[in-house]
C-alpha positions in Angstrom: 35.1 47.2 -23.7 34.9 50.7 -22.9 36.5 49.9 -19.5 39.3 48.1 -21.3 39.7 51.2 -23.6 40.0 53.4 -20.7 42.7 51.3 -18.9 44.7 51.1 -22.1 44.6 54.9 -22.6 45.1 55.7 -19.0 47.7 53.2 -17.9 49.4 52.0 -20.9 49.5 54.4 -23.8 52.2 56.8 -22.6 54.3 54.1 -21.2 54.5 52.2 -24.6 55.6 55.6 -26.2 58.2 55.9 -23.7 59.4 52.3 -24.0 59.4 52.8 -27.8 61.5 56.0 -27.4 64.1 54.0 -25.3 64.0 51.1 -27.8 64.5 53.4 -30.6 68.3 54.1 -29.5 68.9 50.1 -29.2 66.6 48.6 -31.9 64.7 50.7 -34.3 63.1 47.6 -35.8 61.6 46.6 -32.3 60.7 50.0 -31.5 58.6 50.2 -34.8 57.2 46.8 -34.3 56.1 48.0 -30.8 54.4 51.0 -32.2 52.7 49.0 -34.7 51.2 46.6 -32.3 50.2 49.4 -30.2 48.5 51.2 -32.9 46.6 47.9 -34.0 45.3 47.8 -30.3 44.2 51.3 -30.5 42.5 50.9 -33.9 40.6 48.0 -32.8 39.4 49.7 -29.6 38.2 52.6 -31.8 36.3 50.1 -34.1 34.9 48.1 -31.0 36.5 45.3 -32.5 35.5 41.7 -31.7 36.8 40.5 -28.4 38.6 37.6 -29.9 40.5 39.9 -32.1 41.3 42.2 -29.2 42.8 39.3 -27.3 45.0 38.4 -30.2 46.3 42.0 -30.6 46.8 42.6 -27.0 48.8 39.2 -26.7 50.8 40.3 -29.8 51.4 43.7 -28.0 52.3 42.0 -24.8 55.0 39.7 -26.8 56.5 42.7 -28.3 56.7 44.6 -25.0 58.4 41.6 -23.4 60.9 41.5 -26.3 61.6 45.2 -25.7 62.0 44.8 -22.0 64.5 41.8 -22.7 66.6 43.6 -25.2 67.3 46.2 -22.4 68.0 43.6 -19.8 64.6 44.1 -17.9 62.7 40.7 -18.6 61.3 40.3 -15.3 59.5 43.6 -14.7 56.3 44.5 -13.1 53.3 42.5 -14.6 55.6 40.7 -16.9 57.3 38.5 -14.2 
């Protein structure tokens, strides 16, 4: 779990904030949904949540990220191809 938390912090956290900022201009509701999904993952990491819950939360975060990218016309980007 520590490694996953580190990767999330080091590789995803800043990007998710940047994406939310860009979404804010297009779709405030989706930007808020993205930030909430990110915060749920962060809270679960802090609580060292159960791996099954983490999987569900990360899956939900990915869905919101994909929706955000699609709303910006970038559906097939990076690891989301």
